C-alpha positions, 0 to 999 in steps of 0.5 A, spaced: 680 256 480 680 250 486 687 247 486 689 240 490 696 237 489 699 231 492 705 228 491 706 222 485 699 224 484 695 227 478 693 235 479 685 237 478 684 244 477 676 245 476 673 252 473 667 256 473 664 259 467 657 263 468 653 269 469 651 269 476 647 275 474 638 273 475 633 278 474 628 278 480 624 271 479 629 268 475 630 260 477 634 257 472 643 258 473 647 255 468 654 254 469 660 251 465 664 248 469 672 246 466 675 240 470 683 239 468 688 234 469 696 234 469 700 230 470 703 228 477 709 224 478 704 216 477 704 211 471 697 207 472 697 208 480 705 207 480 710 212 483 715 214 477 721 211 480 717 203 481 715 203 474 722 207 471 724 203 465 731 199 464 734 198 457 729 195 452 723 197 457 716 200 456 714 207 461 709 205 466 703 206 466 705 199 469 701 194 473 697 200 475 693 198 467 689 193 465 686 192 457 682 186 454 683 187 447 676 184 442 676 182 435 670 182 430 672 174 427 664 173 424 664 171 417 663 178 415 670 180 417 672 175 411 670 179 406 674 181 403 679 177 405 683 183 406 678 186 413 681 180 416 688 182 416 688 189 418 683 186 424 690 182 425 694 188 423 692 193 427 691 189 433 698 186 433 700 194 432 695 195 438 700 189 443 705 193 441 704 199 444 703 195 450 707 198 456 712 193 460 707 191 466 700 192 463 696 186 464 692 184 457 688 179 454 685 179 446 678 176 445 676 173 439 668 175 438 663 171 434 656 168 436 661 167 443 666 169 446 673 166 446 680 168 450 685 167 444 691 170 449 694 168 453 687 162 455 686 160 462 682 165 463 687 170 465 691 175 463 697 176 461 703 182 463 706 185 458 713 184 456 717 182 449 716 175 450 707 176 452 707 180 446 711 176 442 705 170 442 700 174 442 702 176 435 702 169 434 696 167 437 693 173 433 696 171 426 692 163 426 685 168 427 680 166 422 673 169 420 667 165 421 660 165 426 655 172 428 655 176 432 654 177 439 658 183 442 655 182 449 658 175 450 665 179 449 663 185 452 662 180 459 668 175 458 673 182 458 670 184 464 671 176 467 677 177 464 679 184 467 675 183 475 681 179 478 686 184 476 686 188 481 688 195 477 686 200 477 685 202 470 681 198 467 679 198 459 677 195 453 678 195 445 672 192 441 672 193 434 666 190 430 664 190 423 657 187 423 650 188 426 649 185 433 645 180 430 645 173 435 644 177 441 637 181 443 637 189 443 636 188 451 641 182 451 646 187 450 644 193 454 644 187 460 650 186 458 653 193 458 650 195 465 652 189 469 660 193 465 658 199 467 663 203 472 668 196 472 671 198 465 671 203 460 672 201 453 673 205 447 669 202 441 670 201 433 666 200 427 669 198 421 667 198 413 660 201 413 655 194 415 655 196 423 649 198 426 651 207 429 647 206 434 650 200 437 657 202 437 656 209 439 651 206 444 657 201 447 661 208 447 656 211 452 655 207 456 662 205 459 665 212 458 669 211 452 669 213 445 666 211 438 668 212 431 669 208 424 674 207 420 672 206 413 677 203 409 680 198 413 686 199 412 685 205 417 685 200 421 693 200 425 694 207 426 687 208 429 688 202 433 694 205 435 692 212 438 686 209 442 691 204 445 697 209 445 692 214 450 689 209 454 696 207 456 696 215 458 690 215 463 694 215 470 687 215 475 680 212 474 674 212 477 674 220 478 666 222 480 664 229 479 660 230 485 655 236 485 652 239 492 645 243 491 643 247 497 635 245 500 630 247 494 635 247 488 635 241 484 640 240 478 636 239 471 642 236 467 649 235 467 652 234 461 659 232 458 660 238 452 668 238 451 671 233 448 664 230 446 657 231 448 654 226 453 648 227 457 651 226 466 644 227 468 640 220 468 648 218 471 648 220 478 647 216 485 647 219 491 653 220 495 650 224 502 645 229 503 643 233 496 649 231 494 649 226 488 656 223 484 657 223 476 662 217 474 668 220 469 671 214 468 679 214 466 683 220 467 690 223 464 692 229 463 686 232 459 681 238 459 674 236 460 667 241 460 661 240 463 655 244 462 651 243 469 643 247 469 640 248 477 634 249 478 634 254 485 629 257 489 626 264 486 629 270 491 628 278 492 633 283 488 639 283 491 640 277 495 645 272 493 645 264 495 651 260 492 647 255 487 652 248 486 658 247 489 661 242 484 667 237 486 672 232 483 672 226 488 677 220 487 677 213 491 682 212 497 685 206 498 687 204 491 692 205 485 690 211 481 686 214 487 689 219 491 693 215 497 691 209 502 686 209 506 679 212 509 673 215 504 675 218 498 677 225 498 674 232 494 681 233 490 677 240 488 672 244 487 668 250 483 662 255 487 656 256 482 653 263 485 647 266 483 644 273 485 639 277 483 639 284 479 634 289 477 640 292 472 638 288 465 644 289 463 647 284 466 640 279 467 642 279 459 649 278 459 650 271 456 656 267 459 660 266 452 662 259 454 654 257 456 653 259 450 658 256 445 657 250 449 649 250 448 649 252 440 654 245 440 650 240 445 644 243 440 649 243 434 649 234 436 642 234 436 640 237 430 644 233 426 641 226 428 635 228 429 637 231 421 639 224 419 634 220 421 629 225 418 632 222 410 633 214 413 625 215 414 624 219 408 621 226 411 627 229 406 623 235 408 624 235 415 632 232 414 634 239 410 632 244 416 635 240 421 641 238 417 641 246 415 641 248 423 646 243 423 650 247 417 649 255 421 651 252 428 658 248 426 660 254 422 658 260 426 662 255 432 668 254 428 667 246 429 670 247 421 671 239 422 664 237 422 663 242 417 667 239 412 661 233 414 656 236 413 658 238 406 658 230 404 651 229 406 649 237 403 649 242 398 651 250 402 648 255 399 646 260 405 651 259 411 649 264 415 642 263 414 642 255 414 640 253 406 641 248 404 641 242 400 639 234 400 645 231 396 641 226 391 647 221 392 651 220 399 656 215 401 654 210 405 661 212 409 660 219 408 653 218 411 655 214 418 661 219 419 657 224 420 652 221 425 659 217 429 662 223 430 656 228 431 657 229 438 664 230 437 666 239 440 670 244 438 674 248 444 671 255 447 676 261 448 678 261 456 678 269 457 
């Protein structure tokens, strides 16, 4: 375990869990890397003393954070009329949750994007007055027009770019499919915004496309979820904003160095959800690459690293990879002023070749658990896709395997969601029957939350 600590900076630690032993000729090394951030006495990159609230004020993160709320105002939000009202109330609750000093704006999204508060292409600074003004502006929102989510994201980017804040975050709500721009337009917008701000995405009701909403959250390193009943929006928006207000440091990268002859097969976040980061690598010097992880508060995440190493003889040992965290220097939310980025902590992944069969065939429990969780997410997606295409045999097989994996890993939330789509005959063998009738909300909830995982118990 490695640590890095410094006054007024979140403390990060890296733990590596693996079976270091390989058989003669073995080349694939698997490790679970756990990254944990604990409070470092900062709020949004400013020392606590600098943003200590007075009477009637709210605690940080203060001027180190900026948030844009993007609210779907397309015509479908008027059906039923309570949906638009719930969206207004939820956004007002999120505004109320903003801490004093946070820069923010509200955007109404249709086939175009319009800044409804504060206007003028700028951000407001949260205090009692601006929160009240924003909520008054929200009361005037009405539904009408189409849906072009890429335009909403590009406006959010333009608003956040000059803010000069460490934490730049968006919250996006939609109730329909992105029908007024092409998939290429949305992808281009996501590519342009990636790395510039993070974004949580929510779909309300059941008329939106799961892969669109989860794709937005994935590209922008945020969360995705369904709010099937619009009456649940206020509680969900409040939780999202509370989570955003808990972020302390932005733009953290996971840096992986490998020796000559070794190559990274994949790097996936596996908790709290599955997210493949392999294709997001950027070079960071000889034999090193950085993988973006977004913004951090007090939290812990797990990553599955697979490295292919050169073949070696018995009783030889090598360092297969070195994993470190890199925080950008000279920026609010980083590790201090001046200089290049510095690695606050690191963990070592090793390989040892042996002819001890018991040692080489032992599977590390952390690796085994998260291999199963990644497979669980994959087979749920495959099963639901097969069901939609009319391949009921394939759907039954895949969702049966999902039931088996969810039960074996103790993923009770996913087990409950699966039970609304299939009737379980035998958990141990994964024998199930597809339900004849499935509520659309239940199927969409399972698909949206399929990548959520349960943590393995550490030794």
